[in-house]
FIDREN-16354 format. One line per 4 residues: number of its first residue (from 0); their letters; for each residue y, z, x negated of N, C-alpha, C. Coordinates in nm, 4 decimals, always signed. Layout:
<nodes>
NUM> A> Y:Z:X:Y:Z:X:Y:Z:X  ...
</nodes>
This chain:
<nodes>
0> XXXX> -0.1193:+0.0000:-0.0847:+0.0000:+0.0000:+0.0000:+0.1252:+0.0000:-0.0889  +0.2222:-0.0855:-0.0561:+0.3441:-0.0908:-0.1345:+0.4328:+0.0282:-0.1011  +0.4984:+0.0822:-0.2020:+0.5938:+0.1887:-0.1785:+0.7192:+0.1309:-0.1160  +0.7719:+0.1951:-0.0126:+0.8987:+0.1538:+0.0435:+1.0105:+0.1998:-0.0485
4> XXXX> +1.1306:+0.1439:-0.0298:+1.2445:+0.1843:-0.1114:+1.2711:+0.3331:-0.0948  +1.2587:+0.3822:+0.0292:+1.2819:+0.5249:+0.0527:+1.1801:+0.6093:-0.0219  +1.0535:+0.5661:-0.0179:+0.9497:+0.6431:-0.0859:+0.9713:+0.6433:-0.2366  +1.0143:+0.5302:-0.2898:+1.0427:+0.5239:-0.4325:+1.1569:+0.6174:-0.4687
8> XXXX> +1.2593:+0.6170:-0.3855:+1.3747:+0.7027:-0.4129:+1.3344:+0.8488:-0.4105  +1.2516:+0.8851:-0.3125:+1.2057:+1.0233:-0.3014:+1.1245:+1.0610:-0.4245  +1.0339:+0.9704:-0.4646:+0.9498:+0.9977:-0.5804:+1.0334:+1.0147:-0.7063  +1.1323:+0.9267:-0.7227:+1.2162:+0.9349:-0.8410:+1.3024:+1.0601:-0.8386
12> XXXX> +1.3503:+1.0973:-0.7192:+1.4294:+1.2201:-0.7093:+1.3456:+1.3396:-0.7520  +1.2197:+1.3401:-0.7096:+1.1308:+1.4497:-0.7472:+1.1053:+1.4485:-0.8974  +1.0878:+1.3290:-0.9529:+1.0631:+1.3182:-1.0964:+1.1844:+1.3656:-1.1756  +1.3028:+1.3225:-1.1330:+1.4236:+1.3596:-1.2052:+1.4498:+1.5086:-1.1934
16> XXXX> +1.4174:+1.5656:-1.0774:+1.4320:+1.7097:-1.0615:+1.3367:+1.7819:-1.1549  +1.2135:+1.7296:-1.1623:+1.1152:+1.7908:-1.2519:+1.1608:+1.7816:-1.3962  +1.2277:+1.6712:-1.4292:+1.2752:+1.6548:-1.5666:+1.3771:+1.7608:-1.6027  +1.4459:+1.8156:-1.5033:+1.5483:+1.9147:-1.5316:+1.4962:+2.0549:-1.5358
20> XXXX> +1.3676:+2.0781:-1.5065:+1.3133:+2.2135:-1.5063:+1.3323:+2.2771:-1.6431  +1.3778:+2.4009:-1.6413:+1.3917:+2.4747:-1.7662:+1.5171:+2.4444:-1.8432  +1.6060:+2.3593:-1.7897:+1.7284:+2.3293:-1.8614:+1.8222:+2.4485:-1.8557  +1.9039:+2.4625:-1.9579:+2.0048:+2.5672:-1.9615:+2.1166:+2.5326:-1.8661
24> XXXX> +2.1423:+2.6178:-1.7684:+2.2472:+2.5921:-1.6715:+2.3720:+2.6735:-1.7013  +2.3854:+2.7204:-1.8237:+2.5005:+2.8016:-1.8582:+2.6037:+2.7230:-1.9383  +2.5880:+2.5895:-1.9397:+2.6833:+2.5079:-2.0130:+2.8191:+2.5128:-1.9443  +2.9231:+2.4695:-2.0182:+3.0565:+2.4651:-1.9598:+3.0624:+2.3569:-1.8541
28> XXXX> +3.1520:+2.3690:-1.7532:+3.1669:+2.2665:-1.6507:+3.2012:+2.1320:-1.7132  +3.1650:+2.0253:-1.6413:+3.1906:+1.8904:-1.6923:+3.3403:+1.8696:-1.7123  +3.3781:+1.7901:-1.8145:+3.5200:+1.7704:-1.8445:+3.5985:+1.7121:-1.7290  +3.5344:+1.6267:-1.6433:+3.6098:+1.5630:-1.5369:+3.6114:+1.6453:-1.4086
32> XXXX> +3.5691:+1.7720:-1.4129:+3.5738:+1.8595:-1.2977:+3.7049:+1.9363:-1.2974  +3.7606:+1.9635:-1.1773:+3.8876:+2.0361:-1.1710:+3.8751:+2.1728:-1.2370  +3.9642:+2.2058:-1.3287:+3.9568:+2.3328:-1.4011:+3.9870:+2.4483:-1.3070  +3.9095:+2.5538:-1.3240:+3.9373:+2.6753:-1.2492:+3.9012:+2.6702:-1.1030
36> XXXX> +3.8317:+2.5671:-1.0564:+3.7977:+2.5563:-0.9157:+3.6983:+2.6649:-0.8769  +3.7139:+2.7242:-0.7587:+3.6259:+2.8311:-0.7134:+3.5747:+2.8005:-0.5728  +3.4604:+2.8550:-0.5398:+3.4049:+2.8381:-0.4072:+3.4896:+2.9096:-0.3042  +3.4989:+2.8529:-0.1830:+3.5657:+2.9202:-0.0734:+3.4867:+3.0451:-0.0381
40> XXXX> +3.5546:+3.1414:+0.0231:+3.4867:+3.2666:+0.0537:+3.3866:+3.2473:+0.1665  +3.2780:+3.3236:+0.1597:+3.1784:+3.3219:+0.2659:+3.0808:+3.2075:+0.2539  +2.9605:+3.2243:+0.3095:+2.8601:+3.1172:+0.3061:+2.8900:+3.0078:+0.4083  +2.8338:+2.8922:+0.3861:+2.8422:+2.7816:+0.4822:+2.7233:+2.7895:+0.5773
44> XXXX> +2.7432:+2.7435:+0.6997:+2.6325:+2.7417:+0.7960:+2.5584:+2.6092:+0.7964  +2.5990:+2.5154:+0.7093:+2.5388:+2.3816:+0.7125:+2.3880:+2.3840:+0.6917  +2.3406:+2.4761:+0.6072:+2.1966:+2.4822:+0.5795:+2.1161:+2.5188:+0.7038  +2.1799:+2.5763:+0.8048:+2.1100:+2.6086:+0.9294:+2.0625:+2.4821:+1.0004
48> XXXX> +2.1219:+2.3687:+0.9647:+2.0872:+2.2411:+1.0285:+1.9931:+2.1570:+0.9428  +1.9409:+2.2131:+0.8341:+1.8605:+2.1345:+0.7411:+1.7418:+2.0667:+0.8084  +1.6757:+2.1376:+0.9024:+1.5592:+2.0784:+0.9691:+1.5945:+2.0157:+1.1032  +1.7235:+2.0074:+1.1363:+1.7695:+1.9411:+1.2584:+1.9027:+1.8710:+1.2301
52> XXXX> +1.9016:+1.7802:+1.1324:+2.0265:+1.7211:+1.0831:+2.1044:+1.6416:+1.1866  +2.0361:+1.5885:+1.2890:+2.1087:+1.5113:+1.3904:+2.1912:+1.6011:+1.4821  +2.1646:+1.7323:+1.4779:+2.2504:+1.8256:+1.5508:+2.3766:+1.8554:+1.4707  +2.3741:+1.8217:+1.3429:+2.4917:+1.8377:+1.2571:+2.5713:+1.7082:+1.2525
56> XXXX> +2.5075:+1.6002:+1.2128:+2.5734:+1.4692:+1.2138:+2.5474:+1.4048:+1.3499  +2.6227:+1.4464:+1.4476:+2.6077:+1.3907:+1.5821:+2.6788:+1.2565:+1.5908  +2.6432:+1.1782:+1.6936:+2.7108:+1.0502:+1.7152:+2.8602:+1.0728:+1.7405  +2.8936:+1.1839:+1.8059:+3.0344:+1.2139:+1.8331:+3.1120:+1.2356:+1.7033
60> XXXX> +3.0489:+1.3022:+1.6057:+3.1163:+1.3251:+1.4770:+3.1300:+1.1950:+1.3987  +3.0279:+1.1099:+1.4056:+3.0390:+0.9798:+1.3389:+3.1511:+0.8989:+1.4018  +3.1580:+0.9016:+1.5355:+3.2600:+0.8231:+1.6066:+3.3998:+0.8779:+1.5803  +3.4107:+1.0096:+1.5624:+3.5417:+1.0677:+1.5297:+3.5923:+1.0142:+1.3962
64> XXXX> +3.5008:+0.9928:+1.3032:+3.5371:+0.9382:+1.1718:+3.5463:+0.7861:+1.1736  +3.4692:+0.7248:+1.2644:+3.4617:+0.5778:+1.2710:+3.4682:+0.5342:+1.4173  +3.5894:+0.5251:+1.4715:+3.6048:+0.4920:+1.6151:+3.5385:+0.3612:+1.6564  +3.5148:+0.2697:+1.5616:+3.4520:+0.1411:+1.5950:+3.3015:+0.1527:+1.6149
68> XXXX> +3.2450:+0.2739:+1.6019:+3.1006:+0.2904:+1.6219:+3.0621:+0.2417:+1.7610  +2.9700:+0.1458:+1.7717:+2.9320:+0.0940:+1.9040:+2.8449:+0.1924:+1.9797  +2.8342:+0.1727:+2.1082:+2.7454:+0.2544:+2.1899:+2.6009:+0.2134:+2.1640  +2.5100:+0.3062:+2.1835:+2.3678:+0.2737:+2.1733:+2.3190:+0.2436:+2.0336
72> XXXX> +2.3791:+0.3055:+1.9317:+2.3306:+0.2819:+1.7958:+2.1926:+0.3457:+1.7791  +2.1153:+0.2895:+1.6875:+1.9828:+0.3458:+1.6598:+1.9964:+0.4723:+1.5753  +1.9159:+0.5715:+1.6102:+1.9188:+0.6990:+1.5389:+1.7803:+0.7281:+1.4829  +1.7752:+0.7726:+1.3588:+1.6477:+0.8098:+1.2966:+1.6663:+0.9441:+1.2281
76> XXXX> +1.5794:+1.0388:+1.2614:+1.5866:+1.1719:+1.2016:+1.4607:+1.1982:+1.1208  +1.4805:+1.2486:+0.9987:+1.3679:+1.2837:+0.9120:+1.3926:+1.4243:+0.8579  +1.3386:+1.5265:+0.9260:+1.3621:+1.6644:+0.8812:+1.3143:+1.6891:+0.7390  +1.2101:+1.6172:+0.6950:+1.1596:+1.6369:+0.5599:+1.2616:+1.6023:+0.4530
80> XXXX> +1.3515:+1.5089:+0.4822:+1.4585:+1.4707:+0.3903:+1.5917:+1.5287:+0.4344  +1.5887:+1.6140:+0.5379:+1.7121:+1.6667:+0.5971:+1.8051:+1.5512:+0.6323  +1.7464:+1.4441:+0.6846:+1.8201:+1.3197:+0.7017:+1.8375:+1.2822:+0.8486  +1.9583:+1.2411:+0.8820:+1.9876:+1.1814:+1.0119:+2.0663:+1.0540:+0.9871
84> XXXX> +2.0184:+0.9446:+1.0425:+2.0771:+0.8131:+1.0145:+2.1148:+0.7410:+1.1429  +2.2308:+0.6771:+1.1406:+2.2751:+0.5894:+1.2495:+2.2899:+0.4495:+1.1922  +2.2294:+0.3510:+1.2583:+2.2448:+0.2143:+1.2100:+2.2619:+0.1189:+1.3265  +2.3314:+0.0103:+1.3014:+2.3600:-0.0883:+1.4048:+2.3840:-0.2237:+1.3375
88> XXXX> +2.3645:-0.3338:+1.4104:+2.3776:-0.4671:+1.3505:+2.5192:-0.4933:+1.3016  +2.5257:-0.5688:+1.1917:+2.6548:-0.6093:+1.1374:+2.6584:-0.7593:+1.1153  +2.7648:-0.8063:+1.0526:+2.7792:-0.9505:+1.0298:+2.7563:-0.9894:+0.8838  +2.7083:-0.8947:+0.8031:+2.6824:-0.9243:+0.6630:+2.5368:-0.9670:+0.6430
92> XXXX> +2.5168:-1.0478:+0.5412:+2.3805:-1.0923:+0.5082:+2.3613:-1.0894:+0.3568  +2.2359:-1.0932:+0.3144:+2.2046:-1.1048:+0.1720:+2.0931:-1.2072:+0.1552  +2.0900:-1.2715:+0.0384:+1.9848:-1.3660:+0.0057:+1.8723:-1.2930:-0.0665  +1.7522:-1.3078:-0.0141:+1.6351:-1.2446:-0.0738:+1.5392:-1.3542:-0.1179
96> XXXX> +1.4948:-1.3474:-0.2441:+1.4005:-1.4463:-0.2944:+1.2586:-1.4085:-0.2569  +1.1888:-1.5002:-0.1932:+1.0485:-1.4831:-0.1585:+0.9736:-1.6007:-0.2192  +0.9000:-1.5734:-0.3270:+0.8317:-1.6795:-0.4005:+0.9367:-1.7787:-0.4500  +0.9262:-1.9032:-0.4091:+1.0222:-2.0047:-0.4525:+1.1307:-2.0286:-0.3485
100> XXXX> +1.1313:-1.9471:-0.2425:+1.2272:-1.9671:-0.1352:+1.3326:-1.8563:-0.1363  +1.4483:-1.8849:-0.0806:+1.5515:-1.7855:-0.0583:+1.5693:-1.7670:+0.0916  +1.5626:-1.6430:+0.1352:+1.5738:-1.6112:+0.2767:+1.6972:-1.5263:+0.2989  +1.7784:-1.5641:+0.3957:+1.8976:-1.4880:+0.4289:+1.8608:-1.3804:+0.5308
104> XXXX> +1.8843:-1.2553:+0.4965:+1.8496:-1.1448:+0.5851:+1.9747:-1.0650:+0.6208  +1.9795:-1.0095:+0.7406:+2.0973:-0.9313:+0.7808:+2.1037:-0.7965:+0.7099  +2.2233:-0.7472:+0.6910:+2.2463:-0.6141:+0.6357:+2.2976:-0.5258:+0.7488  +2.2200:-0.4295:+0.7938:+2.2679:-0.3428:+0.9016:+2.3752:-0.2462:+0.8526
108> XXXX> +2.4626:-0.2085:+0.9419:+2.5590:-0.1023:+0.9113:+2.4871:+0.0313:+0.9205  +2.5301:+0.1259:+0.8386:+2.4548:+0.2515:+0.8290:+2.5445:+0.3677:+0.7891  +2.5248:+0.4812:+0.8584:+2.5891:+0.6081:+0.8211:+2.4808:+0.7151:+0.8279  +2.4694:+0.7984:+0.7247:+2.3611:+0.8969:+0.7230:+2.4036:+1.0227:+0.6489
112> XXXX> +2.3369:+1.1323:+0.6837:+2.3460:+1.2566:+0.6068:+2.2064:+1.2870:+0.5540  +2.1967:+1.3484:+0.4364:+2.0651:+1.3838:+0.3842:+2.0757:+1.4955:+0.2803  +1.9602:+1.5429:+0.2366:+1.9486:+1.6417:+0.1290:+2.0410:+1.7613:+0.1506  +2.0313:+1.8217:+0.2685:+2.1085:+1.9432:+0.2975:+2.0348:+2.0600:+0.2321
116> XXXX> +2.0955:+2.1193:+0.1288:+2.0245:+2.2198:+0.0492:+2.1139:+2.3400:+0.0209  +2.0638:+2.4581:+0.0519:+2.1366:+2.5810:+0.0221:+2.1161:+2.6169:-0.1244  +2.2221:+2.6649:-0.1901:+2.2193:+2.6991:-0.3312:+2.2546:+2.8463:-0.3505  +2.2237:+2.8957:-0.4695:+2.2684:+3.0289:-0.5069:+2.4208:+3.0249:-0.5172
120> XXXX> +2.4875:+3.1057:-0.4347:+2.6334:+3.0986:-0.4264:+2.7006:+3.1210:-0.5607  +2.6433:+3.2060:-0.6448:+2.7053:+3.2376:-0.7733:+2.6966:+3.1221:-0.8730  +2.6003:+3.0318:-0.8530:+2.5807:+2.9230:-0.9482:+2.6016:+2.7848:-0.8867  +2.6311:+2.7790:-0.7568:+2.6348:+2.6508:-0.6860:+2.7339:+2.5526:-0.7469
124> XXXX> +2.8555:+2.5968:-0.7722:+2.9567:+2.5050:-0.8243:+2.9213:+2.4560:-0.9638  +2.8801:+2.5478:-1.0502:+2.8443:+2.5095:-1.1872:+2.7275:+2.4120:-1.1884  +2.6256:+2.4391:-1.1079:+2.5097:+2.3497:-1.1031:+2.5477:+2.2137:-1.0472  +2.6353:+2.2109:-0.9473:+2.6806:+2.0836:-0.8904:+2.7510:+2.0007:-0.9969
128> XXXX> +2.8404:+2.0635:-1.0720:+2.9146:+1.9925:-1.1765:+2.8228:+1.9414:-1.2860  +2.7205:+2.0188:-1.3187:+2.6265:+1.9755:-1.4214:+2.5386:+1.8613:-1.3730  +2.4983:+1.8693:-1.2464:+2.4100:+1.7664:-1.1904:+2.4816:+1.6335:-1.1773  +2.6049:+1.6364:-1.1287:+2.6766:+1.5123:-1.0996:+2.7866:+1.4872:-1.2025
132> XXXX> +2.7471:+1.4866:-1.3279:+2.8385:+1.4492:-1.4344:+2.7909:+1.3173:-1.4932  +2.8808:+1.2455:-1.5537:+2.8460:+1.1170:-1.6128:+2.7786:+1.1373:-1.7489  +2.6637:+1.0735:-1.7646:+2.5850:+1.0881:-1.8863:+2.6337:+0.9942:-1.9960  +2.6181:+1.0383:-2.1186:+2.6430:+0.9503:-2.2328:+2.5266:+0.8517:-2.2433
136> XXXX> +2.5444:+0.7478:-2.3260:+2.4364:+0.6503:-2.3451:+2.3109:+0.7196:-2.3994  +2.3317:+0.8154:-2.4882:+2.2178:+0.8877:-2.5453:+2.1456:+0.9692:-2.4382  +2.2224:+1.0341:-2.3511:+2.1620:+1.1142:-2.2449:+2.0892:+1.0255:-2.1432  +2.1442:+0.9075:-2.1162:+2.0757:+0.8151:-2.0256:+1.9418:+0.7714:-2.0840
140> XXXX> +1.9401:+0.7434:-2.2135:+1.8151:+0.7052:-2.2801:+1.7134:+0.8186:-2.2715  +1.7595:+0.9419:-2.2891:+1.6701:+1.0579:-2.2790:+1.6176:+1.0734:-2.1368  +1.7034:+1.0481:-2.0367:+1.6613:+1.0597:-1.8976:+1.5563:+0.9541:-1.8627  +1.5766:+0.8320:-1.9124:+1.4775:+0.7251:-1.8894:+1.3441:+0.7646:-1.9518
144> XXXX> +1.3484:+0.8179:-2.0735:+1.2254:+0.8605:-2.1415:+1.1568:+0.9725:-2.0640  +1.2360:+1.0622:-2.0059:+1.1788:+1.1724:-1.9287:+1.1098:+1.1216:-1.8030  +1.1710:+1.0234:-1.7360:+1.1076:+0.9639:-1.6174:+0.9763:+0.8969:-1.6564  +0.9780:+0.8239:-1.7677:+0.8558:+0.7579:-1.8153:+0.7468:+0.8614:-1.8431
148> XXXX> +0.7856:+0.9750:-1.9014:+0.6873:+1.0795:-1.9316:+0.6299:+1.1392:-1.8048  +0.7155:+1.1607:-1.7044:+0.6677:+1.2147:-1.5775:+0.5751:+1.1166:-1.5070  +0.6088:+0.9875:-1.5127:+0.5219:+0.8860:-1.4518:+0.3875:+0.8804:-1.5233  +0.3896:+0.8950:-1.6537:+0.2649:+0.8921:-1.7298:+0.1741:+1.0077:-1.6896
152> XXXX> +0.2344:+1.1233:-1.6605:+0.1549:+1.2384:-1.6169:+0.0894:+1.2145:-1.4823  +0.1500:+1.1252:-1.4032:+0.0985:+1.0980:-1.2691:+0.0255:+0.9647:-1.2629  -0.0247:+0.9226:-1.3771:-0.0893:+0.7910:-1.3860:-0.2034:+0.7761:-1.2858  -0.2760:+0.8859:-1.2600:-0.3896:+0.8766:-1.1681:-0.3455:+0.8708:-1.0230
156> XXXX> -0.2222:+0.9117:-0.9949:-0.1745:+0.9152:-0.8573:-0.1170:+0.7822:-0.8102  -0.0697:+0.6999:-0.9058:-0.0042:+0.5754:-0.8692:-0.0711:+0.4575:-0.9386  -0.0967:+0.3477:-0.8639:-0.1475:+0.2253:-0.9280:-0.0457:+0.1735:-1.0292  -0.0947:+0.0912:-1.1217:-0.0096:+0.0440:-1.2299:+0.1126:-0.0309:-1.1796
160> XXXX> +0.0958:-0.1157:-1.0745:+0.2101:-0.1936:-1.0267:+0.3176:-0.1030:-0.9674  +0.2747:+0.0057:-0.9015:+0.3713:+0.0979:-0.8436:+0.4405:+0.1808:-0.9514  +0.3671:+0.2156:-1.0578:+0.4296:+0.2874:-1.1686:+0.5358:+0.1999:-1.2346  +0.5038:+0.0717:-1.2518:+0.5985:-0.0208:-1.3144:+0.7224:-0.0368:-1.2275
164> XXXX> +0.7008:-0.0448:-1.0946:+0.8129:-0.0591:-1.0025:+0.8996:+0.0653:-1.0043  +0.8357:+0.1828:-1.0014:+0.9100:+0.3089:-1.0048:+0.9850:+0.3243:-1.1370  +0.9204:+0.2831:-1.2470:+0.9836:+0.2926:-1.3779:+1.1077:+0.2045:-1.3847  +1.0939:+0.0809:-1.3376:+1.2071:-0.0111:-1.3403:+1.3211:+0.0359:-1.2523
168> XXXX> +1.2859:+0.0892:-1.1344:+1.3880:+0.1386:-1.0437:+1.4571:+0.2606:-1.1033  +1.3778:+0.3509:-1.1627:+1.4358:+0.4699:-1.2248:+1.5329:+0.4339:-1.3354  +1.4934:+0.3381:-1.4189:+1.5811:+0.2954:-1.5285:+1.7098:+0.2359:-1.4743  +1.6993:+0.1535:-1.3689:+1.8182:+0.0912:-1.3102:+1.9119:+0.1959:-1.2526
172> XXXX> +1.8540:+0.2951:-1.1828:+1.9357:+0.3996:-1.1217:+2.0091:+0.4818:-1.2274  +1.9389:+0.5172:-1.3325:+1.9992:+0.5994:-1.4376:+2.1089:+0.5225:-1.5104  +2.0815:+0.3976:-1.5457:+2.1784:+0.3202:-1.6222:+2.3007:+0.2839:-1.5386  +2.2807:+0.2660:-1.4057:+2.3929:+0.2279:-1.3199:+2.4686:+0.3480:-1.2660
176> XXXX> +2.4137:+0.4674:-1.2872:+2.4737:+0.5871:-1.2303:+2.6143:+0.6115:-1.2849  +2.7072:+0.6320:-1.1918:+2.8431:+0.6682:-1.2309:+2.9046:+0.7511:-1.1196  +2.9436:+0.8729:-1.1521:+2.9996:+0.9638:-1.0528:+3.1514:+0.9707:-1.0678  +3.2194:+0.9492:-0.9559:+3.3647:+0.9550:-0.9530:+3.4073:+1.0809:-0.8781
180> XXXX> +3.4740:+1.1759:-0.9439:+3.5176:+1.2971:-0.8748:+3.6071:+1.2651:-0.7554  +3.5876:+1.3372:-0.6472:+3.6674:+1.3201:-0.5251:+3.7380:+1.4523:-0.4966  +3.8683:+1.4502:-0.4991:+3.9461:+1.5720:-0.4785:+3.9623:+1.6015:-0.3294  +3.9726:+1.7295:-0.2965:+4.0075:+1.7701:-0.1608:+3.8961:+1.7597:-0.0593
184> XXXX> +3.7723:+1.7512:-0.1038:+3.6580:+1.7453:-0.0124:+3.5627:+1.8587:-0.0473  +3.5526:+1.9590:+0.0401:+3.4640:+2.0706:+0.0165:+3.5027:+2.1490:-0.1079  +3.4054:+2.2203:-0.1633:+3.4274:+2.2942:-0.2880:+3.4265:+2.2005:-0.4080  +3.3531:+2.0894:-0.3969:+3.3478:+1.9860:-0.4995:+3.2798:+1.8643:-0.4367
188> XXXX> +3.3137:+1.7468:-0.4862:+3.2518:+1.6248:-0.4342:+3.2616:+1.5144:-0.5380  +3.1634:+1.4248:-0.5361:+3.1661:+1.3066:-0.6221:+3.1181:+1.1865:-0.5412  +3.1689:+1.0709:-0.5770:+3.1288:+0.9457:-0.5135:+3.0371:+0.8708:-0.6084  +2.9220:+0.8287:-0.5561:+2.8251:+0.7528:-0.6342:+2.8043:+0.6192:-0.5672
192> XXXX> +2.8758:+0.5173:-0.6125:+2.8572:+0.3820:-0.5588:+2.7486:+0.3129:-0.6379  +2.6257:+0.3575:-0.6222:+2.5140:+0.3115:-0.7042:+2.4562:+0.1793:-0.6618  +2.3467:+0.1433:-0.7306:+2.2824:+0.0142:-0.7066:+2.2108:+0.0113:-0.5729  +2.1616:+0.1265:-0.5261:+2.0847:+0.1291:-0.4014:+2.1678:+0.1714:-0.2821
196> XXXX> +2.2461:+0.2759:-0.2968:+2.3216:+0.3288:-0.1836:+2.4609:+0.3699:-0.2287  +2.5519:+0.3762:-0.1306:+2.6839:+0.4328:-0.1534:+2.6779:+0.5754:-0.1016  +2.6915:+0.6728:-0.1896:+2.6660:+0.8106:-0.1496:+2.7756:+0.9042:-0.1974  +2.8212:+0.9888:-0.1060:+2.9146:+1.0954:-0.1389:+2.8363:+1.2253:-0.1472
200> XXXX> +2.8360:+1.2887:-0.2631:+2.7692:+1.4173:-0.2814:+2.8735:+1.5272:-0.2633  +2.8431:+1.6229:-0.1777:+2.9417:+1.7250:-0.1430:+2.8807:+1.8640:-0.1571  +2.9598:+1.9563:-0.2105:+2.9243:+2.0970:-0.2100:+3.0210:+2.1697:-0.1183  +2.9682:+2.2324:-0.0123:+3.0484:+2.3143:+0.0767:+3.0112:+2.4603:+0.0528
204> XXXX> +3.0876:+2.5267:-0.0338:+3.0606:+2.6658:-0.0718:+2.9222:+2.6796:-0.1352  +2.8217:+2.7200:-0.0575:+2.6884:+2.7400:-0.1150:+2.5877:+2.6352:-0.0684  +2.6340:+2.5275:-0.0071:+2.5425:+2.4270:+0.0484:+2.5824:+2.2871:+0.0043  +2.4841:+2.2125:-0.0440:+2.5059:+2.0756:-0.0889:+2.4490:+1.9776:+0.0132
208> XXXX> +2.5143:+1.8644:+0.0298:+2.4613:+1.7593:+0.1162:+2.5140:+1.6243:+0.0692  +2.4506:+1.5171:+0.1188:+2.4931:+1.3823:+0.0838:+2.5288:+1.3028:+0.2079  +2.6300:+1.2199:+0.1974:+2.6672:+1.1270:+0.3045:+2.6540:+0.9856:+0.2496  +2.5732:+0.9040:+0.3141:+2.5549:+0.7644:+0.2729:+2.6198:+0.6725:+0.3752
212> XXXX> +2.6949:+0.5761:+0.3266:+2.7669:+0.4839:+0.4146:+2.7528:+0.3415:+0.3621  +2.7227:+0.2497:+0.4526:+2.7208:+0.1076:+0.4187:+2.7672:+0.0309:+0.5421  +2.8990:+0.0154:+0.5543:+2.9544:-0.0568:+0.6695:+3.0397:-0.1753:+0.6250  +3.0508:-0.1942:+0.4918:+3.1388:-0.2982:+0.4404:+3.0958:-0.3405:+0.3008
216> XXXX> +3.1330:-0.4629:+0.2640:+3.1123:-0.5090:+0.1269:+3.2176:-0.4510:+0.0337  +3.3189:-0.3869:+0.0897:+3.4268:-0.3272:+0.0120:+3.3922:-0.1812:-0.0172  +3.3662:-0.1458:-0.1438:+3.3310:-0.0077:-0.1763:+3.4350:+0.0940:-0.1316  +3.5625:+0.0560:-0.1326:+3.6685:+0.1486:-0.0930:+3.6554:+0.1886:+0.0533
220> XXXX> +3.6150:+0.0946:+0.1387:+3.5968:+0.1265:+0.2803:+3.4781:+0.2200:+0.2996  +3.3686:+0.1951:+0.2286:+3.2527:+0.2840:+0.2377:+3.2891:+0.4244:+0.1896  +3.3630:+0.4316:+0.0809:+3.4031:+0.5612:+0.0248:+3.4915:+0.6374:+0.1232  +3.5911:+0.5686:+0.1795:+3.6839:+0.6343:+0.2715:+3.6110:+0.6868:+0.3946
224> XXXX> +3.5171:+0.6089:+0.4471:+3.4433:+0.6543:+0.5650:+3.3519:+0.7704:+0.5293  +3.2881:+0.7675:+0.4134:+3.2014:+0.8780:+0.3721:+3.2802:+1.0081:+0.3648  +3.4015:+1.0021:+0.3134:+3.4866:+1.1213:+0.3054:+3.5211:+1.1713:+0.4447  +3.5564:+1.0784:+0.5343:+3.5912:+1.1171:+0.6713:+3.4720:+1.1798:+0.7431
228> XXXX> +3.3527:+1.1239:+0.7242:+3.2322:+1.1778:+0.7873:+3.2018:+1.3165:+0.7307  +3.2137:+1.3321:+0.5991:+3.1879:+1.4625:+0.5369:+3.2800:+1.5693:+0.5933  +3.4055:+1.5349:+0.6145:+3.5000:+1.6322:+0.6703:+3.4638:+1.6691:+0.8135  +3.4168:+1.5729:+0.8908:+3.3723:+1.6027:+1.0264:+3.2518:+1.6971:+1.0225
232> XXXX> +3.1603:+1.6733:+0.9297:+3.0417:+1.7587:+0.9161:+3.0829:+1.9016:+0.8799  +3.1712:+1.9142:+0.7804:+3.2099:+2.0485:+0.7358:+3.2906:+2.1238:+0.8418  +3.3533:+2.0500:+0.9339:+3.4294:+2.1144:+1.0412:+3.3364:+2.1932:+1.1340  +3.2047:+2.1637:+1.1282:+3.1080:+2.2379:+1.2103:+3.0891:+2.3790:+1.1587
236> XX> +3.1294:+2.4032:+1.0328:+3.1114:+2.5360:+0.9706:+3.2423:+2.5786:+0.9038  +3.3435:+2.6116:+0.9840:+3.4737:+2.6461:+0.9256:+3.4664:+2.7785:+0.8477
</nodes>
């Protein structure tokens, strides 16, 4: 069975998380993080919605951020990924190569929340800054090697073609990764306009979550909507 893109992403996320086990988390905050930033007082209630994310990212909240949201959009909830997704047809297409042919396929519009995770309040900001910092070329090479090592350990679990696909995808994600700090959103936030998804990573006091948006070929529009959606989400836990 072929791995879906979502399954590959999940597998790679698990591998990359495993690669970080045992790392020293007492390093200084990343240079591009706002100096002296502190968590807002009190815990966030966002983690209460981790297993019911569509009660957090409701259609009403999406529409408040994006008034053009049509009626009757498709909704998909995956509690295992803390994910709630809204998608609807758009007018964009992409060319996909199939053997010697090129097939034009539609690109659906999409807004989603995922990876709602509660953190240790005392370390949440520092860990967020360490996780979402831009790596040097040397660090990227080390991360690729770590993914390869983790895949090698799981050689019996994955067929060779799937290991090769996961390896190639992992390398692409690491090399293309670039986090842009976003001011004024939660306790900390970064924008990741990566190769696979456009994602805003947000820390709200002691809870981290991601907002993924793909409604335009213009990255600035996706970024602006992701910020607006994140603010609507955080308004649920003032």
